[in-house]
N, C-alpha and C positions, 0 to 999 in steps of 0.2 A: 175860745171862738175860733172857728176854722174858715178858710176861704178857698174856694176852688180856683186854682190858677189857670188851668186849661182842661179841656174835655173833648173827647172824640166819641162819636156814636156810630154804630153800624148794625146791620141785621144779618143773622146767620140762619140758614135753613131754607129749604124749598117749600115743603108742605107744612112743616112745623117750624114756624118762625120765632126767633128769639132776638130781643133787643139787647145789645151789649154796649156798655159805656166804660171808658177808661178815663180816669180823672187823676190829675195832679193836684194835691191839696196841701195848703200850708196851715199849720196850727202852731201854738206856742211850743210844741214838742219837736217841730221840724216839718219836713216835707214827707208826704205819704203818697203811695200809688193805690188807687181804689179801682177794683173791677166789679161792675154791677151787671147782673144778667136779669132781664125782665124787671128792672127797678129794685132788685134785691141785692144787697151787698154780698158778694161771694168771697172776695179777697181784699185785704187791706194790709199793706206793709209799709212801715216807716223806713225811709231811706236816709242813711247817715254817711255813706261814702260813695265815691264815684265808682263806676264799673257797670256790670250788667246784672239785671234782675230778670229772672225767668219765672213765669207762671204757667202751669199746665192745668187745664180744666176740661171736663167733659160736659157737653151741652146737649140737651134734648132727652126726650123720653122714648118715643118710637123712632124718631129720626136722630140718631146719635152723631155727634161731631166732636172731634178732639181739637181743642183750641190751645195754641201755644202763643204766649205773649212775651216778647223779649224787649226790655226797656234798657236802652243804653244811656247811662247817666254821665254827663260830662264832668270834668274836673271842678268847675265852678257851677254847680247846679242851679244856683239862684239866678244866674245871669245868662244862661244859655238854654237853648231848646234841647229837649230830650227826644231821641229817636226811638220810636216804638214800632216794632215789627210784629205783625199778627199773622199767624199761620193757622189755617183750617185744614184738618185732615192731612197734614204734612206739606201742604202747598201754601205759598205766601199769598195772603189775601190783599194786604196793603201795607204801606209804610206811612206812619203818622208822625207828627211832631207835636210834642206836648210842651 
């Protein structure tokens, strides 16, 4: 059984809009980062150590965007917030805390 610990959502695109969510999930195997685009799971990676995880994705069909997600995982990840930086087409969109 898994449990979503935190989640952020935002929209990308001007004419062709896409809903993106980034989730921090706990299961009996540990903590995972999940990236969903339009309610479809695109990436899921289990996190076992502190440091930085980076995800590069292309979003869109006619209106293409490059999305980079950098998640900074603290030394004690169960007890501290994770900093999540989202870049769209090379420019920072926002900084979230998971």
